[in-house]
LUMKOLTOR-396395 format. One line per field, with one value per residue (C-alpha): x, y, z; residue in one letter. Coordinates in nm, 4 decimals, padded with zeros to 6 digits. Each point is the difference from the previous one (the first is absolute). Layout:
! LUMKOLTOR-396395
X = c(X, ...)
Y = c(Y, ...)
Z = c(Z, ...)
resn = c(A, ...)
This chain:
! LUMKOLTOR-396395
X = c(00.7740, -00.1840, -00.3139, -00.2278, 00.1478, -00.0882, -00.3531, -00.0641, 00.0670, -00.2494, -00.2832, -00.2427, -00.2180, 00.1714, -00.1627, 00.1374, -00.0711, 00.0155, -00.0220, -00.0686, 00.3408, 00.2392, 00.2458, -00.2581, -00.2158, 00.2646, 00.1085, -00.3637, -00.0341, 00.3095, -00.1126, -00.3478, 00.1584, 00.1923, -00.3275, -00.0169, -00.3367, 00.0344, -00.2132, 00.0623, -00.1294, 00.0413, -00.1522, -00.0320, -00.1308, 00.2135, 00.1270, 00.2064, -00.3004, -00.2099, 00.2737, 00.0368, -00.3758, -00.0216, 00.2518, -00.2243, 00.1871, -00.2245, 00.0730, -00.1811, -00.0339, 00.0728, 00.2593, -00.1688, 00.1279, -00.2436, 00.1628, 00.2823, -00.2262, 00.1129, 00.3412, 00.3090, 00.2562, -00.0551, 00.1968, -00.0073, 00.1785, 00.2027, -00.2610, -00.2468, 00.0004, 00.0746, -00.3409, -00.1843, -00.2672, 00.0612, 00.3780, -00.0352, -00.2336, 00.2399, 00.3033, -00.1863, -00.1709, 00.2855, -00.0241, 00.3486, 00.0260, 00.2636, 00.0773, -00.0365, 00.3736, 00.0455, -00.2445, 00.1637, 00.3368, -00.1479, -00.1388, 00.3389, 00.1607, -00.2214, 00.1925, 00.3581, 00.0295, -00.1541, 00.0720, -00.0467, -00.0471, 00.0937, 00.0826, -00.1514, -00.1654, -00.1300, -00.0548, -00.3541, 00.0755, 00.3036, -00.1597, -00.2935, 00.2227, 00.2139, -00.3119, -00.1401, 00.3203, 00.0071, -00.3725, 00.0064, 00.3165, -00.1990, 00.2308, -00.3148, 00.1251, -00.1768, -00.0247, -00.0693, -00.0375, -00.0846, -00.2328, -00.2378, 00.1637, -00.2530, 00.1300, -00.1387, -00.2402, 00.1445, 00.2689, 00.1315, -00.0265, 00.1017, 00.2215, 00.0953, 00.3782, 00.2785, 00.0182, -00.1401, 00.0114, -00.0922, 00.0009, 00.2261, -00.0817, 00.2485, -00.2728, 00.0901, 00.2630, -00.2783, 00.1897, 00.2519, -00.2650, 00.0290, 00.2318, 00.1150, 00.2267, 00.0382, -00.0189, -00.0855, 00.0867, -00.1338, 00.1153, 00.0442, -00.1419, -00.1208, -00.3481, -00.1759, 00.2278, -00.2392, 00.1344, 00.3527, 00.0976, 00.2699, 00.1315, 00.2864, -00.2486, -00.1954, 00.3172, 00.0909, -00.3441, 00.0475, 00.3411, -00.1710, -00.2499, 00.2910, 00.1668, -00.3205, 00.0186, 00.1278, 00.0972, 00.0196, -00.0303, -00.1166, 00.0283, -00.0088, 00.3639, -00.0831, -00.1400, 00.2635, -00.2027, -00.0664, 00.3704, 00.0791, -00.2572, 00.1471, 00.3709, 00.1152, -00.2479, 00.1769, -00.2576, -00.0270, -00.0906, -00.1539, -00.0386, -00.2405, -00.0483, 00.0496, 00.3807, 00.1967, 00.2053, -00.2985, -00.0446, -00.3353, -00.0440, -00.1934, 00.1299, -00.1635, -00.2810, -00.2849, -00.3495, -00.3367, -00.2905, 00.2390, 00.0467, -00.0073, 00.3575, 00.1507, 00.3539, 00.2467, 00.0677, 00.3742, 00.1637, 00.3738, 00.0375, -00.2173, -00.3497, -00.2466, -00.3302, -00.1941, -00.2774, -00.2916, -00.1712, -00.3734, 00.0564, 00.1373, 00.3027, 00.3772, -00.0179, -00.1727, 00.3084, 00.1875, -00.3097, -00.0228, 00.3725, -00.0301, -00.2936, 00.1844, 00.3206, -00.1948, -00.2156, 00.3094, 00.1542, -00.3181, 00.0348, -00.1892, 00.1300, 00.0508, -00.2983, -00.2229, 00.1118, -00.0773, -00.3461, -00.0906, 00.1340, -00.1516, -00.3386, 00.0107, -00.2105, 00.0329, -00.1204, -00.3217, 00.0410, 00.3413, -00.0712, -00.3254, -00.1980, -00.3677, -00.1128, -00.0811, -00.3435, -00.1291, 00.3595, 00.1383, 00.2425, -00.0321, 00.2963, 00.1001, 00.3393, 00.1239, 00.2812, 00.0162, 00.3701, 00.1453, 00.2392, -00.2868, -00.2168, 00.2890, 00.0693, -00.3714, -00.0891, 00.3058, -00.1000, -00.3619, 00.1090, 00.1813, -00.2999, -00.1537, -00.3149, -00.1311, -00.0185, 00.1237, -00.2205, 00.1689, -00.2458, 00.2108, -00.0925, 00.2911, 00.0533, 00.1111, 00.0809, 00.3598, 00.0887, -00.1769, 00.1814, 00.3490, 00.0053, -00.2053, 00.2413, 00.0335, -00.3784, -00.0290, 00.2688, -00.1486, -00.3642, 00.0946, 00.0741, -00.3567, -00.2070, -00.2663, 00.0345, -00.3099, 00.0384, -00.2034, 00.0608, 00.2801, -00.0970, 00.1519, -00.0468, 00.1679, 00.1220, -00.1278, 00.0797, 00.2627, 00.1851, -00.2629, 00.0175, -00.2920, -00.0519, -00.0596, 00.3703, 00.0956, -00.2545, 00.1443, 00.3358, -00.1288, -00.1206, -00.3480, -00.0654, -00.3307, -00.1069, -00.3293, -00.1215, -00.2169, 00.0346, -00.3337, 00.1477, 00.3189, -00.1954, -00.2357, 00.2880, 00.2011, -00.2898, -00.1295, 00.3398, 00.1688, -00.0355, 00.0325, 00.3654, 00.0805, 00.1138, -00.1063, 00.2241, -00.0838, 00.3091, 00.0519, 00.0082, -00.3208, -00.3502, 00.0327, -00.0647, -00.3660, -00.0001, 00.1285, -00.2812, -00.2528, 00.1250, -00.0351, -00.3570, -00.0934, 00.1577, -00.1733)
Y = c(-02.5976, 00.1141, -00.1990, 00.3021, 00.0958, -00.3459, 00.0113, 00.3419, -00.1592, -00.2797, 00.1556, 00.2858, 00.0466, 00.1948, 00.0964, 00.2747, -00.0011, 00.3676, 00.1283, 00.3613, 00.0541, 00.2462, -00.2836, -00.2456, 00.2254, 00.0901, -00.3645, -00.0975, 00.2809, -00.1166, -00.3647, 00.1102, 00.1951, -00.3149, -00.1879, -00.1972, -00.0568, 00.1889, -00.0179, 00.1221, 00.0732, 00.2778, 00.1072, 00.3676, 00.2005, 00.2774, 00.1639, -00.3047, -00.2319, 00.2422, 00.0183, -00.3794, -00.0512, 00.2600, -00.2162, -00.3040, -00.1658, -00.1968, 00.1320, -00.1573, 00.1956, -00.2153, -00.2760, -00.3398, -00.3444, -00.0347, 00.2970, -00.2199, -00.2344, -00.0288, 00.1602, -00.1585, 00.2180, 00.1922, 00.3106, 00.1455, 00.2824, -00.0025, 00.2382, -00.2910, -00.1628, -00.3739, -00.0431, 00.1374, -00.2495, 00.0450, -00.0343, -00.3175, -00.1464, 00.1002, -00.1622, -00.3254, -00.0126, -00.1408, 00.3046, 00.1569, 00.2960, 00.2716, 00.3076, 00.3151, 00.0509, -00.3347, 00.1230, 00.3433, -00.1657, -00.2066, 00.3158, 00.1767, -00.2956, 00.0709, 00.3246, 00.0388, 00.3547, -00.0028, 00.3011, -00.0706, 00.3136, -00.0702, 00.1840, 00.0479, 00.3306, 00.1524, -00.3174, 00.0809, 00.3621, -00.0904, -00.3027, 00.2264, 00.2833, -00.2358, -00.1668, 00.3426, 00.0929, -00.3306, 00.0018, 00.3637, -00.0779, -00.2820, -00.2747, -00.2042, -00.1587, -00.2555, 00.1470, -00.1244, 00.2880, 00.0019, 00.2963, 00.1308, 00.1967, 00.2659, -00.0049, -00.3543, 00.0049, -00.3327, -00.1810, -00.1624, -00.0591, -00.2687, 00.1436, -00.1724, 00.0522, -00.1811, 00.2888, -00.0369, 00.2364, -00.1476, 00.0979, -00.2490, -00.0183, -00.1295, -00.1081, -00.3552, 00.0023, -00.0432, 00.1890, -00.2847, -00.1922, 00.2528, -00.0096, 00.3594, 00.1089, 00.3496, 00.0789, 00.3537, 00.0289, 00.3121, -00.0481, -00.2650, 00.0671, -00.1871, -00.1425, -00.3382, -00.0722, -00.2696, -00.1972, 00.1332, 00.0514, 00.2578, 00.2405, -00.2291, -00.2654, 00.2604, 00.1150, -00.3643, -00.0510, 00.3000, -00.1405, -00.3260, 00.1952, 00.1819, -00.3337, -00.1222, 00.2936, -00.1046, 00.3404, 00.3359, 00.1285, 00.3613, 00.1160, 00.2926, 00.0945, 00.2189, -00.2856, -00.1800, -00.3180, -00.0279, 00.0491, -00.2836, -00.2239, 00.0343, 00.0680, -00.3570, -00.0729, -00.0188, 00.1535, 00.3144, 00.2812, 00.3450, 00.2342, 00.2846, 00.2385, 00.3557, -00.0220, 00.0989, -00.3199, -00.1903, -00.0677, 00.1823, 00.2815, 00.3222, 00.3565, 00.3410, -00.1390, 00.2401, -00.0528, 00.1248, 00.0447, -00.0838, -00.3669, -00.0831, -00.0432, 00.1372, -00.0867, -00.0604, -00.3665, -00.0514, -00.3046, -00.0341, 00.3756, 00.0994, 00.1486, -00.2177, 00.1700, 00.1937, -00.1646, 00.1609, -00.2658, -00.0131, -00.2011, 00.1563, -00.0660, -00.0215, -00.3822, 00.0147, 00.1590, -00.3289, -00.1944, 00.1998, -00.0423, -00.3768, -00.0177, 00.2275, -00.2072, -00.3253, 00.1331, 00.1221, -00.3438, -00.1488, 00.2135, 00.3213, 00.3458, 00.2724, 00.1814, -00.3078, -00.0341, 00.3650, -00.0267, -00.3089, 00.1215, 00.3474, -00.1481, -00.2325, 00.1364, -00.2999, -00.3565, -00.0919, 00.0389, 00.1722, 00.3567, -00.0221, 00.3235, -00.0941, 00.3617, 00.3189, 00.0220, 00.2992, 00.1240, -00.3192, -00.2078, -00.3788, -00.2197, -00.3629, -00.1693, -00.3577, 00.0957, -00.2552, -00.0183, 00.2817, 00.1094, 00.0248, 00.1907, 00.2376, 00.0976, 00.0287, 00.2069, 00.2268, 00.0646, 00.0801, 00.2305, 00.2173, 00.0361, 00.3029, -00.1462, 00.1558, -00.3296, -00.3435, -00.2837, -00.3408, -00.2900, -00.3123, -00.3682, -00.2042, -00.3219, -00.3268, -00.0445, -00.1020, 00.3163, 00.2246, -00.1674, -00.0323, 00.3555, 00.1562, 00.2840, 00.0985, 00.0114, 00.2251, 00.2337, 00.0435, 00.0205, 00.3154, 00.1749, 00.0951, 00.2630, -00.2567, -00.3779, -00.2206, -00.3799, -00.3174, -00.3289, -00.2113, -00.2055, -00.3386, -00.1457, -00.3424, 00.0280, -00.0861, 00.2580, -00.1970, 00.3305, 00.1495, 00.3274, 00.2406, 00.3409, 00.1489, -00.0723, 00.2287, 00.2647, 00.0204, 00.1078, 00.2417, 00.3273, 00.1065, -00.3163, -00.1870, -00.3462, -00.1709, -00.3548, 00.0763, 00.2021, 00.1694, 00.1422, 00.1069, 00.1746, 00.1756, 00.1261, 00.1336, 00.1662, 00.1597, 00.1617, 00.0552, 00.3446, 00.1707, 00.0030, -00.3289, -00.3283, -00.3413, -00.2870, -00.3618, -00.2201, -00.3765, -00.3079, -00.1540, 00.1286, 00.3509, 00.1396, -00.0797, 00.2714, 00.2523, -00.0944, 00.0286, 00.3534, 00.0964, -00.1287, 00.1851, 00.3257, -00.0241)
Z = c(-01.2723, 00.3145, 00.0846, -00.0338, -00.3391, -00.1324, 00.1455, -00.1566, -00.3391, 00.0683, 00.2063, -00.0706, 00.3122, 00.2784, 00.3302, 00.2294, 00.3752, 00.0977, -00.3579, 00.1000, 00.1625, -00.1625, -00.0691, -00.1363, -00.2164, -00.2651, -00.0380, -00.0550, -00.2571, -00.1904, -00.0103, -00.1062, -00.2872, -00.0960, -00.0351, 00.3245, 00.1688, 00.3280, 00.3133, 00.3513, 00.3458, 00.2527, 00.3297, -00.0920, -00.2925, -00.1473, -00.3165, -00.1000, 00.0262, -00.2062, -00.2654, -00.0243, -00.0232, -00.2774, -00.1930, 00.0385, 00.2867, 00.2369, 00.3518, 00.2958, 00.3249, 00.3043, 00.0193, 00.0057, -00.0923, -00.2922, -00.1768, -00.1325, -00.2000, -00.3622, 00.0558, -00.1583, 00.1791, 00.3256, 00.0976, 00.3520, 00.1787, 00.3224, 00.1413, 00.0159, 00.3444, 00.0252, 00.1673, -00.3064, -00.1055, -00.3724, 00.0338, 00.2105, -00.2649, -00.2789, 00.1627, 00.0641, -00.3416, -00.2064, -00.2293, -00.0451, 00.2444, -00.0130, 00.2060, -00.2113, -00.0433, -00.1758, -00.2645, -00.0067, -00.0649, -00.2838, -00.1616, 00.0212, -00.1795, -00.3027, -00.0628, -00.1226, 00.1389, 00.3481, 00.2229, 00.3727, 00.2114, 00.3618, 00.3202, 00.3441, -00.0956, -00.3229, -00.2060, -00.1082, -00.0848, -00.2111, -00.1681, -00.0892, -00.1220, -00.2092, -00.1431, -00.0919, -00.1868, -00.1934, -00.0845, -00.1182, -00.2027, -00.1686, 00.1258, 00.0856, 00.3243, 00.2158, 00.3503, 00.3529, 00.2465, 00.3708, -00.0480, -00.2644, -00.2825, -00.1078, -00.3602, -00.0446, 00.2999, 00.1073, 00.1982, -00.3158, -00.3696, -00.2483, -00.2733, -00.3231, 00.0162, 00.1880, 00.2514, 00.3531, 00.2988, 00.3362, 00.3635, 00.1769, 00.3718, 00.2561, 00.2455, 00.1151, -00.2799, -00.2559, -00.2713, -00.0169, -00.1988, -00.2854, -00.3015, -00.0582, -00.2837, 00.1482, 00.3723, 00.1106, 00.3726, 00.1712, 00.3606, 00.2701, 00.3464, 00.3094, -00.0527, 00.0286, 00.2961, 00.1237, -00.3007, -00.0657, 00.3683, -00.0823, -00.2624, -00.1057, -00.1122, -00.1983, -00.1765, -00.0814, -00.1516, -00.2323, -00.0938, -00.1006, -00.2118, -00.1675, -00.0767, -00.1689, -00.2408, -00.3426, -00.1349, 00.1810, 00.3576, 00.0312, 00.3595, 00.2409, 00.0421, 00.3024, 00.2072, 00.2098, 00.0485, -00.3744, -00.0758, 00.2451, -00.1672, -00.3498, 00.0595, -00.0695, -00.2796, -00.3350, -00.2355, -00.2100, 00.2436, -00.0343, 00.2991, 00.0739, 00.2925, 00.1203, 00.0301, -00.3115, 00.0310, -00.1498, -00.3722, 00.0131, 00.2512, 00.0614, -00.0102, 00.0557, 00.2166, 00.0797, 00.1387, -00.1241, 00.2422, 00.2822, -00.0809, -00.3743, -00.1301, -00.3218, -00.1018, -00.2806, -00.0799, -00.0371, -00.1593, 00.0546, 00.0392, -00.2978, 00.0330, -00.1917, 00.0878, 00.2650, 00.2025, 00.1854, 00.2135, 00.0676, 00.3202, 00.3202, 00.2183, -00.0288, 00.0011, -00.3378, -00.1600, 00.0483, -00.1077, -00.3230, -00.0698, 00.0464, -00.2413, -00.2467, 00.0007, -00.0411, -00.2826, -00.1884, 00.0518, -00.1516, -00.3134, 00.0786, -00.0901, 00.2610, -00.1506, 00.0363, 00.3628, 00.0670, -00.1595, 00.2030, 00.3335, -00.0229, -00.0964, 00.3026, 00.2849, 00.2329, 00.0291, 00.1740, 00.3780, -00.0387, 00.1109, -00.1930, 00.0344, -00.0087, -00.0254, 00.1894, 00.1593, 00.1983, 00.0025, 00.1582, -00.2108, 00.0382, -00.0978, 00.0476, 00.0191, 00.0391, 00.2431, 00.2828, 00.0974, 00.2151, -00.2765, -00.2514, 00.2472, 00.0710, -00.3618, -00.0844, 00.3058, -00.0373, -00.3613, 00.0928, 00.2842, -00.2575, -00.2303, 00.1715, 00.1558, 00.3203, 00.1903, -00.1053, 00.1292, -00.0153, 00.0328, 00.0499, 00.0084, 00.1435, -00.1971, 00.1663, 00.3686, -00.0715, -00.1927, 00.2537, 00.2898, -00.1524, -00.1447, 00.2827, 00.0874, -00.3664, -00.0410, 00.3049, -00.1369, -00.3489, 00.1100, 00.1931, -00.3337, -00.1062, 00.1784, 00.0882, 00.0298, -00.0055, 00.0093, -00.0323, 00.1802, -00.1525, -00.3065, 00.0791, -00.3497, -00.0039, 00.3613, 00.3476, 00.2694, 00.1909, 00.0563, 00.2317, -00.1949, -00.0496, -00.1559, 00.3457, 00.0672, -00.2884, 00.0998, 00.3520, -00.1488, -00.2669, 00.1574, -00.1121, -00.2004, 00.0116, -00.1104, -00.0794, -00.0649, -00.3026, -00.3195, 00.0769, 00.3206, -00.1802, -00.2762, 00.2416, 00.2155, -00.2928, -00.1807, 00.3202, 00.0573, -00.3388, -00.1541, -00.3353, -00.1121, 00.1746, -00.1581, 00.1279, -00.1128, 00.0791, 00.0378, 00.0050, -00.2211, 00.1356, -00.0754, 00.1490, -00.3502, 00.0710, 00.2689, -00.2561, -00.2387, 00.2851, 00.0722, -00.3650, -00.0093, 00.3204, -00.1149, -00.3370)
resn = c(X, X, X, X, X, X, X, X, X, X, X, X, X, X, X, X, X, X, X, X, X, X, X, X, X, X, X, X, X, X, X, X, X, X, X, X, X, X, X, X, X, X, X, X, X, X, X, X, X, X, X, X, X, X, X, X, X, X, X, X, X, X, X, X, X, X, X, X, X, X, X, X, X, X, X, X, X, X, X, X, X, X, X, X, X, X, X, X, X, X, X, X, X, X, X, X, X, X, X, X, X, X, X, X, X, X, X, X, X, X, X, X, X, X, X, X, X, X, X, X, X, X, X, X, X, X, X, X, X, X, X, X, X, X, X, X, X, X, X, X, X, X, X, X, X, X, X, X, X, X, X, X, X, X, X, X, X, X, X, X, X, X, X, X, X, X, X, X, X, X, X, X, X, X, X, X, X, X, X, X, X, X, X, X, X, X, X, X, X, X, X, X, X, X, X, X, X, X, X, X, X, X, X, X, X, X, X, X, X, X, X, X, X, X, X, X, X, X, X, X, X, X, X, X, X, X, X, X, X, X, X, X, X, X, X, X, X, X, X, X, X, X, X, X, X, X, X, X, X, X, X, X, X, X, X, X, X, X, X, X, X, X, X, X, X, X, X, X, X, X, X, X, X, X, X, X, X, X, X, X, X, X, X, X, X, X, X, X, X, X, X, X, X, X, X, X, X, X, X, X, X, X, X, X, X, X, X, X, X, X, X, X, X, X, X, X, X, X, X, X, X, X, X, X, X, X, X, X, X, X, X, X, X, X, X, X, X, X, X, X, X, X, X, X, X, X, X, X, X, X, X, X, X, X, X, X, X, X, X, X, X, X, X, X, X, X, X, X, X, X, X, X, X, X, X, X, X, X, X, X, X, X, X, X, X, X, X, X, X, X, X, X, X, X, X, X, X, X, X, X, X, X, X, X, X, X, X, X, X, X, X, X, X, X, X, X, X, X, X, X, X, X, X, X, X, X, X, X, X, X, X, X, X, X, X, X, X, X, X, X, X, X, X, X, X, X, X, X, X, X, X, X, X, X, X, X)
């Protein structure tokens, strides 16, 4: 038995350092539902903090050493810097301390049918879509999602069955802590190269995740890197994708409003249903097929899959339209890797708006530096590109990279240090019929909310 599994049987008071993070919040919610006494700290307010407090969780703003008093187990995230006062106190306190993924792994071991959704891109969308299908089909799953699912207004829920759906992130190989019974692999691409160094190492890591899987691997049969990752893994396999060589594939694809796909779902040459998506972009055809195949494998009917997928209008911060104000549409998206920016921006450019304003916050110096040329290429797609300074997060800028370096290569782009400057520039220049989409996995969503408030 793992050390943390044993402690969870003995202890009741669990403290989370950085409880408001998208990875921490759902785990705290699940343990709270199981009857544990949960507390936590964070440096910033936000929707997750408000949600946890409404459930009765004690959340302290500011990370100080005294926050850990009374805790029996302490959980922290890799986003917390080693110099953090509360983390230093925790590690020297003698109280058992675990990185978030140790706890996540322990939670997955409580379920006999755990579905791990992994891939470089699309994890949150597909985990959300699959969760929506299973919840609407009354399968009562436990879920851990990297974004907010509007259906439950949360990043997660604690179900009462043996079924779990979780977003399994490859960052620093964290998903190797999990115990999946079914692996849904969406794609394998170059990212987190400051850790993995090269694509071969990323592919090997996904192979290891596949080997952890006890039952079935459901994977994108169109993606060469994914095929490489699973080709020598001896497990039951199901494929999905746009090519008719897959077990599940799409036929008769059309688009509504320029970018919202409709298609027939085919299974081994037989049409099983027709889907009309409420989320834009060709990439979401494969995402929907992956969710469909996995839900069928989990016991859902084609009709239940159709109902769930067609009712799904996106996860929080995944092409989330905040509204139209004075004729200007404001949207927000989590895209932060060049490939994600490319598919999102291409989809928006086909939606018929007069001018597409992309407001991008680069995230981490390493990613911005290593994928610099790709960022330059894709940030030329929108009509207007507005940027903020790079959000370093857990990193120190040893790369000597700045947003001005991007701006010099992107014709007509501008960048600002503060959200106030970004908001003022966009709202002074955007016109009726335009769309403004904020992009990035940091806190750029705050700029979108500021625009909404100003326009109101």
